[in-house]
MDAnalysis code that builds the backbone (N, CA, C; Angstrom):
import MDAnalysis as mda
import numpy as np

u = mda.Universe.empty(693, n_residues=231, atom_resindex=np.repeat(np.arange(231), 3), trajectory=True)
u.add_TopologyAttr("name", ["N", "CA", "C"] * 231)
u.add_TopologyAttr("resid", np.arange(1, 232))
u.add_TopologyAttr("resname", ["MET", "ILE", "GLY", "ILE", "LEU", "ASN", "ALA", "TYR", "HIS", "PHE", "ASP", "PRO", "THR", "PRO", "GLY", "ASN", "TYR", "GLN", "GLU", "GLU", "TYR", "SER", "GLY", "LEU", "ILE", "MET", "GLU", "PHE", "ALA", "ARG", "LYS", "VAL", "PHE", "PRO", "GLY", "ARG", "GLN", "ILE", "LYS", "ASN", "TYR", "LYS", "VAL", "ALA", "GLN", "ASN", "GLU", "TRP", "PRO", "GLN", "SER", "ILE", "ASP", "GLU", "CYS", "GLU", "VAL", "TRP", "ILE", "ILE", "THR", "GLY", "SER", "PRO", "LYS", "ALA", "ALA", "TYR", "ASP", "PRO", "ASP", "PRO", "TRP", "ILE", "ALA", "THR", "LEU", "LYS", "LYS", "PHE", "ILE", "VAL", "ASN", "VAL", "ASP", "ALA", "HIS", "LYS", "LYS", "LYS", "LEU", "ILE", "GLY", "ILE", "CYS", "PHE", "GLY", "HIS", "GLN", "VAL", "ILE", "SER", "ALA", "ALA", "LEU", "GLY", "GLY", "GLU", "VAL", "VAL", "LYS", "SER", "PRO", "LYS", "GLY", "TRP", "GLY", "VAL", "GLY", "VAL", "LYS", "GLU", "PHE", "GLU", "ILE", "VAL", "GLN", "PRO", "GLN", "SER", "TRP", "MET", "ARG", "PRO", "ALA", "LEU", "LYS", "GLN", "VAL", "ALA", "LEU", "LEU", "PHE", "SER", "HIS", "GLN", "ASP", "GLN", "VAL", "VAL", "SER", "LEU", "PRO", "LYS", "GLY", "ALA", "ASN", "ILE", "LEU", "ALA", "GLN", "ASP", "SER", "PHE", "CYS", "PRO", "PHE", "GLN", "MET", "TYR", "GLN", "VAL", "GLY", "GLU", "HIS", "ILE", "LEU", "THR", "LEU", "GLN", "GLY", "HIS", "PRO", "GLU", "PHE", "SER", "VAL", "ALA", "PHE", "ALA", "LYS", "SER", "ARG", "LEU", "GLN", "SER", "ARG", "GLU", "ASP", "LYS", "MET", "PRO", "PRO", "GLU", "THR", "TYR", "LYS", "LYS", "ALA", "MET", "GLU", "SER", "VAL", "GLU", "ASN", "SER", "LYS", "ASP", "ASP", "GLN", "VAL", "ILE", "VAL", "GLU", "TRP", "ILE", "ARG", "ASN", "PHE", "CYS", "ALA"])
u.atoms.positions = np.array([
    [-22.461, -14.425, -2.989],
    [-22.179, -15.812, -2.593],
    [-22.597, -16.030, -1.145],
    [-23.025, -17.257, -0.853],
    [-23.427, -17.657, 0.489],
    [-22.305, -18.502, 1.086],
    [-21.851, -18.161, 2.289],
    [-20.751, -18.879, 2.914],
    [-21.219, -19.722, 4.084],
    [-20.936, -21.021, 4.032],
    [-21.224, -21.920, 5.151],
    [-19.954, -22.075, 5.977],
    [-20.022, -21.673, 7.228],
    [-18.921, -21.870, 8.170],
    [-19.188, -23.204, 8.871],
    [-18.613, -24.250, 8.290],
    [-18.959, -25.622, 8.676],
    [-18.201, -26.023, 9.937],
    [-18.903, -25.951, 11.063],
    [-18.327, -26.294, 12.364],
    [-18.565, -27.760, 12.722],
    [-19.311, -28.464, 11.902],
    [-19.659, -29.857, 12.189],
    [-18.551, -30.820, 11.785],
    [-17.882, -30.511, 10.687],
    [-17.004, -31.477, 10.030],
    [-15.556, -31.288, 10.507],
    [-15.274, -31.712, 11.760],
    [-13.910, -31.570, 12.271],
    [-13.060, -32.821, 12.062],
    [-13.702, -33.947, 11.771],
    [-12.983, -35.204, 11.532],
    [-12.903, -35.443, 10.027],
    [-11.704, -35.350, 9.419],
    [-11.586, -35.474, 7.957],
    [-11.655, -36.906, 7.431],
    [-11.860, -37.898, 8.307],
    [-11.946, -39.292, 7.856],
    [-13.074, -39.439, 6.832],
    [-12.776, -39.962, 5.630],
    [-13.813, -40.072, 4.591],
    [-14.961, -40.986, 5.028],
    [-16.181, -40.560, 4.664],
    [-17.344, -41.420, 4.838],
    [-17.978, -41.422, 6.205],
    [-17.542, -40.548, 7.121],
    [-18.156, -40.561, 8.444],
    [-19.391, -39.658, 8.480],
    [-20.073, -39.659, 9.635],
    [-21.329, -38.924, 9.736],
    [-21.118, -37.418, 9.583],
    [-19.951, -36.925, 9.932],
    [-19.688, -35.490, 9.788],
    [-19.641, -35.092, 8.317],
    [-19.094, -35.953, 7.508],
    [-19.068, -35.699, 6.059],
    [-20.487, -35.715, 5.496],
    [-21.320, -36.627, 6.008],
    [-22.724, -36.686, 5.586],
    [-23.440, -35.377, 5.906],
    [-23.125, -34.793, 7.064],
    [-23.755, -33.521, 7.442],
    [-23.442, -32.419, 6.432],
    [-22.228, -32.420, 5.890],
    [-21.862, -31.391, 4.922],
    [-22.839, -31.361, 3.753],
    [-23.272, -32.548, 3.310],
    [-24.265, -32.618, 2.241],
    [-25.603, -32.040, 2.658],
    [-25.999, -32.299, 3.908],
    [-27.289, -31.807, 4.403],
    [-27.303, -30.281, 4.478],
    [-26.216, -29.690, 4.988],
    [-26.216, -28.238, 5.137],
    [-26.107, -27.551, 3.779],
    [-25.422, -28.173, 2.824],
    [-25.373, -27.606, 1.472],
    [-26.759, -27.649, 0.825],
    [-27.457, -28.763, 0.990],
    [-28.812, -28.887, 0.437],
    [-29.745, -27.855, 1.061],
    [-29.621, -27.667, 2.369],
    [-30.449, -26.677, 3.062],
    [-30.174, -25.274, 2.520],
    [-28.912, -24.930, 2.371],
    [-28.556, -23.599, 1.870],
    [-29.094, -23.376, 0.459],
    [-29.078, -24.421, -0.358],
    [-29.625, -24.293, -1.719],
    [-31.131, -24.041, -1.691],
    [-31.826, -24.616, -0.723],
    [-33.268, -24.367, -0.589],
    [-33.526, -22.915, -0.180],
    [-32.712, -22.430, 0.751],
    [-32.903, -21.061, 1.235],
    [-32.540, -20.042, 0.163],
    [-31.456, -20.322, -0.561],
    [-30.925, -19.368, -1.544],
    [-30.821, -20.019, -2.918],
    [-31.963, -20.346, -3.544],
    [-31.914, -21.021, -4.840],
    [-31.211, -20.174, -5.889],
    [-30.340, -20.826, -6.646],
    [-29.635, -20.138, -7.715],
    [-28.400, -19.369, -7.285],
    [-28.154, -19.292, -5.972],
    [-26.975, -18.565, -5.485],
    [-25.782, -19.506, -5.386],
    [-24.586, -18.967, -5.573],
    [-23.373, -19.748, -5.376],
    [-23.148, -19.940, -3.880],
    [-22.791, -21.172, -3.488],
    [-22.608, -21.500, -2.076],
    [-21.226, -22.115, -1.896],
    [-20.513, -21.645, -0.876],
    [-19.184, -22.186, -0.582],
    [-19.163, -22.744, 0.831],
    [-18.624, -23.957, 0.961],
    [-18.551, -24.657, 2.239],
    [-17.132, -24.524, 2.806],
    [-16.981, -23.688, 3.821],
    [-15.687, -23.509, 4.481],
    [-15.627, -24.457, 5.681],
    [-14.721, -25.406, 5.662],
    [-14.601, -26.360, 6.774],
    [-13.765, -25.717, 7.882],
    [-14.414, -24.824, 8.618],
    [-13.675, -24.048, 9.615],
    [-13.166, -24.926, 10.760],
    [-13.860, -26.026, 11.035],
    [-13.394, -26.939, 12.083],
    [-12.145, -27.711, 11.655],
    [-11.795, -27.609, 10.366],
    [-10.525, -28.137, 9.855],
    [-9.596, -26.986, 9.432],
    [-9.922, -25.809, 9.934],
    [-9.120, -24.600, 9.697],
    [-9.093, -24.159, 8.241],
    [-10.206, -24.342, 7.543],
    [-10.386, -23.753, 6.219],
    [-11.214, -22.476, 6.395],
    [-10.570, -21.331, 6.230],
    [-11.210, -20.060, 6.547],
    [-11.322, -19.153, 5.323],
    [-12.364, -18.319, 5.297],
    [-12.407, -17.256, 4.284],
    [-11.296, -16.245, 4.528],
    [-10.883, -15.590, 3.476],
    [-9.849, -14.564, 3.598],
    [-10.401, -13.274, 4.203],
    [-11.727, -13.089, 4.036],
    [-12.348, -11.836, 4.474],
    [-13.824, -12.077, 4.757],
    [-14.408, -11.282, 5.644],
    [-15.850, -11.374, 5.887],
    [-16.641, -10.917, 4.669],
    [-15.966, -10.264, 3.714],
    [-16.642, -9.745, 2.524],
    [-16.668, -10.746, 1.369],
    [-16.101, -11.939, 1.570],
    [-16.142, -12.958, 0.514],
    [-17.570, -13.386, 0.202],
    [-18.467, -13.295, 1.191],
    [-19.859, -13.738, 1.019],
    [-20.808, -12.668, 1.543],
    [-22.010, -12.672, 0.984],
    [-23.029, -11.714, 1.424],
    [-23.730, -12.199, 2.685],
    [-23.850, -13.515, 2.830],
    [-24.508, -14.114, 3.990],
    [-23.623, -15.240, 4.509],
    [-23.502, -15.316, 5.832],
    [-22.752, -16.395, 6.470],
    [-23.705, -17.267, 7.279],
    [-23.491, -18.589, 7.222],
    [-24.280, -19.544, 8.000],
    [-23.322, -20.358, 8.862],
    [-23.502, -20.318, 10.179],
    [-22.719, -21.169, 11.075],
    [-23.559, -22.387, 11.427],
    [-22.983, -23.551, 11.199],
    [-23.719, -24.813, 11.300],
    [-23.799, -25.319, 12.739],
    [-24.476, -26.459, 12.874],
    [-24.394, -27.244, 14.091],
    [-23.008, -27.855, 14.233],
    [-22.777, -28.516, 15.374],
    [-21.496, -29.174, 15.611],
    [-21.599, -30.094, 16.813],
    [-20.871, -31.227, 16.815],
    [-20.761, -32.030, 18.023],
    [-19.932, -31.336, 19.113],
    [-19.217, -30.288, 18.748],
    [-18.419, -29.522, 19.693],
    [-19.311, -28.554, 20.474],
    [-18.731, -27.966, 21.543],
    [-19.440, -26.986, 22.361],
    [-18.830, -25.608, 22.166],
    [-19.655, -24.579, 22.328],
    [-19.189, -23.203, 22.147],
    [-18.120, -22.824, 23.157],
    [-18.053, -23.527, 24.289],
    [-17.065, -23.234, 25.328],
    [-15.854, -24.160, 25.263],
    [-15.788, -25.056, 24.272],
    [-14.627, -25.936, 24.128],
    [-13.384, -25.110, 23.802],
    [-12.182, -25.593, 24.204],
    [-10.956, -24.813, 24.030],
    [-10.287, -24.948, 22.664],
    [-10.932, -25.625, 21.706],
    [-10.320, -25.801, 20.394],
    [-9.951, -24.444, 19.786],
    [-8.736, -24.303, 19.251],
    [-8.318, -23.006, 18.682],
    [-9.247, -22.505, 17.584],
    [-9.792, -23.414, 16.768],
    [-10.662, -22.959, 15.685],
    [-11.942, -22.311, 16.213],
    [-12.400, -22.731, 17.401],
    [-13.597, -22.115, 17.984],
    [-13.292, -20.682, 18.405],
    [-12.105, -20.458, 18.970],
    [-11.686, -19.096, 19.309],
    [-11.589, -18.221, 18.056],
    [-11.059, -18.797, 16.974],
    [-10.970, -18.060, 15.709],
    [-12.362, -17.739, 15.171],
    [-13.273, -18.694, 15.285],
    [-14.645, -18.476, 14.825],
    [-15.307, -17.350, 15.610],
    [-15.082, -17.304, 16.904],
    [-15.663, -16.236, 17.721],
    [-15.158, -14.866, 17.273],
    [-13.879, -14.775, 16.937],
    [-13.336, -13.511, 16.441],
    [-13.974, -13.131, 15.107],
    [-14.205, -14.134, 14.258],
    [-14.867, -13.900, 12.970],
    [-16.279, -13.354, 13.210],
    [-16.984, -13.933, 14.175],
    [-18.354, -13.495, 14.500],
    [-18.355, -12.043, 14.964],
    [-17.425, -11.690, 15.823],
    [-17.333, -10.316, 16.316],
    [-17.114, -9.351, 15.149],
    [-16.292, -9.737, 14.207],
    [-16.018, -8.904, 13.041],
    [-17.247, -8.776, 12.143],
    [-17.924, -9.901, 11.921],
    [-19.157, -9.893, 11.124],
    [-20.199, -8.981, 11.764],
    [-20.351, -9.103, 13.068],
    [-21.318, -8.272, 13.795],
    [-20.958, -6.789, 13.680],
    [-19.675, -6.479, 13.835],
    [-19.237, -5.076, 13.780],
    [-19.538, -4.439, 12.433],
    [-19.496, -5.256, 11.372],
    [-19.740, -4.741, 10.017],
    [-21.168, -5.006, 9.533],
    [-21.999, -5.512, 10.438],
    [-23.434, -5.727, 10.153],
    [-23.667, -6.607, 8.928],
    [-22.804, -7.620, 8.779],
    [-23.011, -8.606, 7.713],
    [-24.092, -9.592, 8.152],
    [-24.845, -10.123, 7.204],
    [-25.885, -11.099, 7.535],
    [-25.249, -12.392, 8.058],
    [-25.791, -12.886, 9.166],
    [-25.249, -14.069, 9.819],
    [-26.386, -14.903, 10.382],
    [-26.384, -16.186, 10.027],
    [-27.388, -17.137, 10.502],
    [-26.688, -18.193, 11.351],
    [-27.239, -18.505, 12.522],
    [-26.667, -19.533, 13.382],
    [-27.652, -20.656, 13.644],
    [-27.201, -21.893, 13.446],
    [-28.034, -23.079, 13.665],
    [-27.399, -23.937, 14.760],
    [-28.139, -24.211, 15.829],
    [-27.721, -25.052, 16.958],
    [-26.376, -24.574, 17.530],
    [-25.272, -25.255, 17.264],
    [-23.968, -24.765, 17.716],
    [-23.752, -23.324, 17.245],
    [-24.163, -23.021, 16.020],
    [-24.033, -21.659, 15.512],
    [-24.789, -20.650, 16.360],
    [-25.996, -20.998, 16.738],
    [-26.840, -20.206, 17.637],
    [-26.115, -19.957, 18.959],
    [-25.460, -21.000, 19.456],
    [-24.788, -20.912, 20.750],
    [-23.480, -20.129, 20.670],
    [-22.660, -20.433, 19.653],
    [-21.348, -19.794, 19.587],
    [-21.463, -18.308, 19.257],
    [-22.497, -17.902, 18.522],
    [-22.728, -16.475, 18.283],
    [-23.022, -15.772, 19.601],
    [-23.876, -16.382, 20.418],
    [-24.166, -15.818, 21.735],
    [-22.892, -15.690, 22.561],
    [-22.103, -16.773, 22.618],
    [-20.874, -16.773, 23.410],
    [-19.888, -15.722, 22.921],
    [-19.787, -15.549, 21.600],
    [-18.841, -14.586, 21.028],
    [-19.222, -13.146, 21.338],
    [-20.531, -12.889, 21.449],
    [-21.010, -11.514, 21.583],
    [-21.397, -11.150, 23.014],
    [-21.027, -12.001, 23.968],
    [-21.226, -11.637, 25.368],
    [-22.318, -12.375, 26.101],
    [-22.993, -13.313, 25.445],
    [-23.973, -14.144, 26.115],
    [-23.300, -15.324, 26.803],
    [-24.114, -16.277, 27.266],
    [-23.558, -17.430, 27.983],
    [-24.193, -18.716, 27.481],
    [-23.349, -19.759, 27.357],
    [-23.783, -21.093, 26.936],
    [-23.290, -22.088, 27.971],
    [-24.176, -23.014, 28.390],
    [-23.793, -24.047, 29.364],
    [-24.370, -25.391, 28.930],
    [-23.834, -26.450, 29.501],
    [-24.460, -27.757, 29.353],
    [-25.685, -27.769, 30.260],
    [-26.852, -27.978, 29.690],
    [-28.092, -27.805, 30.440],
    [-28.286, -28.899, 31.484],
    [-28.650, -28.533, 32.703],
    [-28.997, -29.534, 33.709],
    [-30.282, -30.287, 33.369],
    [-31.024, -29.779, 32.381],
    [-32.252, -30.451, 31.958],
    [-31.969, -31.666, 31.081],
    [-30.728, -31.815, 30.636],
    [-30.362, -32.975, 29.833],
    [-30.523, -32.735, 28.345],
    [-30.788, -33.815, 27.630],
    [-30.827, -33.796, 26.166],
    [-32.136, -33.217, 25.640],
    [-32.017, -32.335, 24.648],
    [-33.156, -31.895, 23.854],
    [-33.080, -32.593, 22.511],
    [-33.858, -33.641, 22.332],
    [-33.755, -34.472, 21.127],
    [-35.131, -34.818, 20.576],
    [-35.157, -35.141, 19.289],
    [-36.406, -35.468, 18.617],
    [-37.101, -34.224, 18.106],
    [-38.332, -34.380, 17.672],
    [-39.134, -33.257, 17.190],
    [-39.805, -32.589, 18.381],
    [-39.595, -31.287, 18.503],
    [-40.188, -30.503, 19.585],
    [-40.823, -29.246, 19.015],
    [-41.843, -28.753, 19.726],
    [-42.494, -27.504, 19.357],
    [-42.052, -26.382, 20.290],
    [-41.953, -25.174, 19.735],
    [-41.674, -24.000, 20.552],
    [-42.556, -22.849, 20.083],
    [-42.648, -21.820, 20.916],
    [-43.577, -20.719, 20.698],
    [-42.861, -19.467, 20.209],
    [-43.421, -18.850, 19.195],
    [-42.930, -17.544, 18.745],
    [-43.496, -16.479, 19.689],
    [-42.607, -15.754, 20.380],
    [-43.047, -14.776, 21.370],
    [-42.916, -13.334, 20.870],
    [-42.109, -13.130, 19.829],
    [-42.007, -11.803, 19.204],
    [-42.062, -11.965, 17.690],
    [-43.260, -11.991, 17.121],
    [-43.371, -12.136, 15.662],
    [-42.692, -10.972, 14.941],
    [-42.075, -11.300, 13.793],
    [-41.374, -10.299, 12.989],
    [-41.988, -10.241, 11.595],
    [-41.759, -9.128, 10.909],
    [-42.365, -8.950, 9.585],
    [-41.850, -9.970, 8.581],
    [-40.621, -10.476, 8.770],
    [-40.060, -11.457, 7.835],
    [-40.573, -12.882, 8.100],
    [-41.332, -13.064, 9.187],
    [-41.887, -14.393, 9.505],
    [-43.137, -14.647, 8.670],
    [-42.876, -14.872, 7.383],
    [-43.954, -15.169, 6.441],
    [-43.673, -16.518, 5.780],
    [-44.555, -17.485, 5.895],
    [-45.879, -17.437, 6.535],
    [-45.766, -17.386, 8.061],
    [-46.737, -16.716, 8.687],
    [-46.706, -16.550, 10.140],
    [-47.126, -17.843, 10.838],
    [-46.409, -18.177, 11.893],
    [-46.756, -19.306, 12.758],
    [-46.611, -18.872, 14.207],
    [-47.477, -19.414, 15.065],
    [-47.338, -19.179, 16.504],
    [-46.524, -20.290, 17.165],
    [-46.648, -21.503, 16.620],
    [-45.898, -22.650, 17.110],
    [-45.081, -23.226, 15.963],
    [-43.833, -23.574, 16.248],
    [-42.938, -24.127, 15.235],
    [-42.404, -25.465, 15.726],
    [-42.396, -26.466, 14.858],
    [-41.866, -27.794, 15.193],
    [-40.616, -28.067, 14.359],
    [-39.542, -28.464, 15.034],
    [-38.286, -28.798, 14.367],
    [-37.637, -30.004, 15.048],
    [-36.691, -30.609, 14.352],
    [-35.830, -31.613, 14.962],
    [-34.804, -30.915, 15.855],
    [-34.491, -31.570, 16.973],
    [-33.491, -31.048, 17.904],
    [-32.492, -32.134, 18.249],
    [-31.276, -31.683, 18.559],
    [-30.226, -32.596, 19.018],
    [-29.177, -31.778, 19.766],
    [-29.397, -31.581, 21.075],
    [-28.461, -30.740, 21.834],
    [-28.508, -31.055, 23.319],
    [-27.379, -30.784, 23.970],
    [-27.295, -30.750, 25.423],
    [-27.045, -29.330, 25.914],
    [-26.282, -28.564, 25.154],
    [-25.956, -27.188, 25.538],
    [-27.126, -26.262, 25.230],
    [-27.186, -25.176, 25.996],
    [-28.203, -24.159, 25.761],
    [-27.620, -22.772, 25.997],
    [-28.174, -21.793, 25.277],
    [-27.931, -20.390, 25.592],
    [-28.733, -20.056, 26.851],
    [-28.064, -19.517, 27.862],
    [-28.763, -19.156, 29.106],
    [-28.788, -17.647, 29.337],
    [-28.011, -16.899, 28.562],
    [-28.157, -15.444, 28.546],
    [-27.773, -14.942, 27.165],
    [-28.485, -13.915, 26.731],
    [-28.307, -13.392, 25.377],
    [-27.256, -12.290, 25.346],
    [-26.651, -12.084, 24.174],
    [-25.760, -10.930, 24.016],
    [-26.524, -9.627, 24.230],
    [-25.812, -8.580, 24.602],
    [-26.417, -7.265, 24.754],
    [-27.043, -6.836, 23.429],
    [-28.273, -6.371, 23.501],
    [-28.956, -5.904, 22.297],
    [-29.693, -6.969, 21.516],
    [-29.583, -8.235, 21.954],
    [-30.297, -9.324, 21.267],
    [-31.746, -9.372, 21.737],
    [-32.631, -9.742, 20.835],
    [-34.053, -9.875, 21.155],
    [-34.476, -11.328, 21.023],
    [-35.117, -11.841, 22.076],
    [-35.627, -13.207, 22.023],
    [-36.845, -13.250, 21.110],
    [-36.891, -14.245, 20.235],
    [-37.998, -14.403, 19.293],
    [-38.867, -15.605, 19.616],
    [-38.274, -16.651, 20.225],
    [-39.022, -17.887, 20.463],
    [-38.480, -18.583, 21.700],
    [-39.358, -19.360, 22.366],
    [-38.966, -20.061, 23.579],
    [-39.895, -21.236, 23.842],
    [-39.488, -22.099, 24.754],
    [-40.371, -23.091, 25.357],
    [-39.862, -23.369, 26.762],
    [-40.551, -24.257, 27.491],
    [-40.198, -24.486, 28.890],
    [-38.856, -25.196, 29.034],
    [-38.457, -25.968, 28.017],
    [-37.185, -26.684, 28.083],
    [-36.014, -25.789, 27.715],
    [-36.238, -24.941, 26.718],
    [-35.154, -24.102, 26.187],
    [-35.673, -22.663, 26.059],
    [-35.364, -21.791, 27.021],
    [-35.972, -20.462, 27.043],
    [-35.499, -19.529, 25.933],
    [-34.365, -19.853, 25.298],
    [-33.868, -19.008, 24.204],
    [-33.767, -19.858, 22.935],
    [-34.903, -20.067, 22.277],
    [-34.973, -20.905, 21.073],
    [-34.505, -20.168, 19.829],
    [-34.862, -18.922, 19.728],
    [-34.447, -18.087, 18.600],
    [-34.178, -16.687, 19.128],
    [-33.159, -16.027, 18.575],
    [-32.954, -14.622, 18.891],
    [-32.423, -13.892, 17.660],
    [-32.521, -12.579, 17.729],
    [-32.113, -11.710, 16.629],
    [-31.255, -10.584, 17.188],
    [-30.205, -10.215, 16.481],
    [-29.384, -9.061, 16.842],
    [-29.460, -8.062, 15.693],
    [-30.007, -6.903, 15.964],
    [-30.170, -5.904, 14.919],
    [-30.996, -6.455, 13.769],
    [-30.616, -6.081, 12.572],
    [-31.274, -6.589, 11.363],
    [-30.369, -7.554, 10.620],
    [-29.274, -8.000, 11.278],
    [-28.261, -8.761, 10.544],
    [-27.973, -10.158, 11.099],
    [-28.361, -10.454, 12.338],
    [-28.077, -11.771, 12.909],
    [-29.374, -12.453, 13.317],
    [-29.532, -13.706, 12.891],
    [-30.683, -14.535, 13.258],
    [-30.182, -15.924, 13.618],
    [-30.627, -16.433, 14.764],
    [-30.173, -17.751, 15.194],
    [-31.335, -18.595, 15.700],
    [-31.147, -19.918, 15.634],
    [-32.145, -20.844, 16.160],
    [-31.468, -22.099, 16.704],
    [-32.065, -22.663, 17.747],
    [-31.505, -23.847, 18.391],
    [-31.799, -25.128, 17.612],
    [-32.915, -25.180, 16.905],
    [-33.319, -26.398, 16.202],
    [-32.515, -26.663, 14.940],
    [-32.826, -27.795, 14.317],
    [-32.080, -28.266, 13.133],
    [-33.015, -28.401, 11.913],
    [-33.313, -27.320, 11.210],
    [-34.137, -27.441, 9.999],
    [-33.407, -28.135, 8.856],
    [-32.081, -28.282, 8.973],
    [-31.285, -28.912, 7.910],
    [-31.192, -30.427, 8.059],
    [-31.548, -30.970, 9.222],
    [-31.448, -32.417, 9.449],
    [-32.472, -33.182, 8.615],
    [-32.074, -34.323, 8.097],
    [-33.028, -35.293, 7.558],
    [-33.466, -36.207, 8.692],
    [-34.588, -36.881, 8.503],
    [-35.062, -37.840, 9.507],
    [-34.039, -38.960, 9.688],
    [-33.486, -39.444, 8.593],
    [-32.516, -40.546, 8.666],
    [-31.276, -40.129, 9.458],
    [-30.800, -38.907, 9.223],
    [-29.615, -38.430, 9.942],
    [-29.925, -38.259, 11.429],
    [-31.104, -37.697, 11.738],
    [-31.491, -37.523, 13.141],
    [-31.574, -38.870, 13.854],
    [-32.133, -39.873, 13.185],
    [-32.227, -41.213, 13.777],
    [-30.843, -41.799, 14.036],
    [-29.943, -41.651, 13.071],
    [-28.609, -42.234, 13.228],
    [-27.854, -41.568, 14.369],
    [-28.019, -40.242, 14.530],
    [-27.355, -39.559, 15.632],
    [-27.953, -39.971, 16.973],
    [-29.267, -40.137, 17.016],
    [-29.913, -40.619, 18.240],
    [-29.408, -42.008, 18.615],
    [-29.364, -42.892, 17.634],
    [-28.931, -44.273, 17.899],
    [-27.499, -44.321, 18.405],
    [-26.658, -43.426, 17.906],
    [-25.255, -43.410, 18.333],
    [-25.104, -42.911, 19.767],
    [-26.145, -42.239, 20.288],
    [-26.072, -41.652, 21.632],
    [-27.031, -42.309, 22.621],
    [-27.612, -43.426, 22.227],
    [-28.638, -44.054, 23.070],
    [-28.142, -44.293, 24.493],
    [-26.897, -44.735, 24.621],
    [-26.369, -45.048, 25.957],
    [-25.982, -43.810, 26.754],
    [-26.122, -42.624, 26.155],
    [-25.745, -41.387, 26.838],
    [-26.942, -40.627, 27.408],
    [-28.148, -41.145, 27.178],
    [-29.342, -40.439, 27.647],
    [-30.306, -41.410, 28.330],
    [-31.210, -40.900, 29.173],
    [-32.184, -41.773, 29.830],
    [-33.031, -42.525, 28.808],
    [-33.387, -43.783, 29.102],
    [-34.162, -44.585, 28.150],
    [-35.457, -43.904, 27.699],
    [-36.143, -43.217, 28.614],
    [-37.406, -42.577, 28.254],
    [-37.184, -41.408, 27.301],
    [-36.104, -40.668, 27.502],
    [-35.759, -39.567, 26.595],
    [-35.502, -40.098, 25.190],
    [-34.736, -41.179, 25.121],
    [-34.420, -41.793, 23.829],
    [-35.689, -42.302, 23.146],
    [-36.522, -42.989, 23.910],
    [-37.751, -43.578, 23.356],
    [-38.671, -42.495, 22.786],
    [-38.902, -41.438, 23.562],
    [-39.778, -40.359, 23.099],
    [-39.215, -39.677, 21.855],
    [-37.896, -39.477, 21.839],
    [-37.272, -38.822, 20.693],
    [-37.416, -39.666, 19.436],
    [-37.142, -40.971, 19.546],
    [-37.246, -41.852, 18.383],
    [-38.678, -41.934, 17.876],
    [-39.630, -41.895, 18.776],
    [-41.040, -41.941, 18.375],
    [-41.475, -40.648, 17.684],
    [-40.758, -39.562, 17.940],
    [-41.186, -38.253, 17.438],
    [-40.577, -37.869, 16.089],
    [-39.486, -38.529, 15.676],
    [-38.707, -37.997, 14.548],
    [-39.486, -37.950, 13.226],
    [-40.510, -38.791, 13.098],
    [-41.310, -38.774, 11.870],
    [-42.442, -37.747, 11.927],
    [-42.609, -37.078, 13.069],
    [-43.697, -36.107, 13.218],
    [-43.529, -34.943, 12.240],
    [-44.630, -34.249, 12.013],
    [-44.618, -33.093, 11.113],
    [-43.653, -32.023, 11.611],
    [-42.912, -31.423, 10.676],
    [-41.909, -30.403, 10.999],
    [-42.097, -29.183, 10.108],
    [-41.621, -28.059, 10.584],
    [-41.788, -26.793, 9.866],
    [-40.482, -26.332, 9.211],
    [-39.716, -27.294, 8.698],
    [-38.448, -26.962, 8.053],
    [-38.622, -25.951, 6.922],
    [-39.645, -26.147, 6.094],
    [-39.820, -25.284, 4.940],
    [-40.168, -23.859, 5.356],
    [-40.899, -23.715, 6.449],
    [-41.204, -22.379, 6.968],
    [-39.912, -21.669, 7.385],
    [-39.027, -22.391, 8.052],
    [-37.745, -21.807, 8.457],
    [-36.918, -21.419, 7.236],
    [-36.956, -22.245, 6.191],
    [-36.294, -21.902, 4.922],
    [-36.778, -20.539, 4.444],
    [-38.090, -20.337, 4.441],
    [-38.659, -19.089, 3.935],
    [-38.349, -17.923, 4.869],
    [-38.368, -18.172, 6.168],
    [-38.065, -17.105, 7.125],
    [-36.628, -16.612, 6.955],
    [-35.690, -17.538, 6.837],
    [-34.280, -17.135, 6.670],
    [-34.097, -16.384, 5.360],
    [-34.737, -16.874, 4.294],
    [-34.644, -16.177, 3.000],
    [-35.185, -14.760, 3.108],
    [-36.342, -14.602, 3.778],
    [-36.932, -13.271, 3.961],
    [-36.036, -12.381, 4.817],
    [-35.473, -12.947, 5.876],
    [-34.612, -12.184, 6.778],
    [-33.389, -11.630, 6.044],
    [-32.871, -12.436, 5.131],
    [-31.626, -12.074, 4.418],
    [-31.877, -11.238, 3.171],
    [-33.141, -11.053, 2.816],
    [-33.463, -10.324, 1.577],
    [-33.044, -8.853, 1.671],
])
């Protein structure tokens, strides 16, 4: 079974954007692991697995929350990550997941002085891996973040970077893979999140991001990479 540790859906109000995200991450997981049973644990609402062994692969989602926020469930999630790492269980981190894994294992996450990373952006693969099939040197994904990983956990290897975000992807051993981008986002969802934050970012940042969201993306490549990594 594949376990989604849903850090996005902390507001249980029916019909809000967080509930919509739950559908997106479930659809993404089905693409990565076709035919596998998938369970959505709403960890931001304190719905937790009984054991790290309930699932063969764990996926930590994006979230409007920050890895350094004091919410008790985030502290619990960090302990879960440490346990998963100790037992070398497969773990995938997306955006907030990428950040909170770093924070749990000794890295550092901060609100970036560079501001918002939004829209479709390209980054460079700096350490190609055998599971990166099909191989790409440049990857384009949707982004939606202010926080960034600024130092990696001990033993982590950087896989991808760009000038805006120096730690785009990293790997720990053969069991943890994380990325800052959002391969699970739909264009419509990315647009709605941008529109909701228009007044929180510089006009030029917003304009460029909105103009970019329809650009070509490598979501399907990331689907295949994660599937290969977890094989």
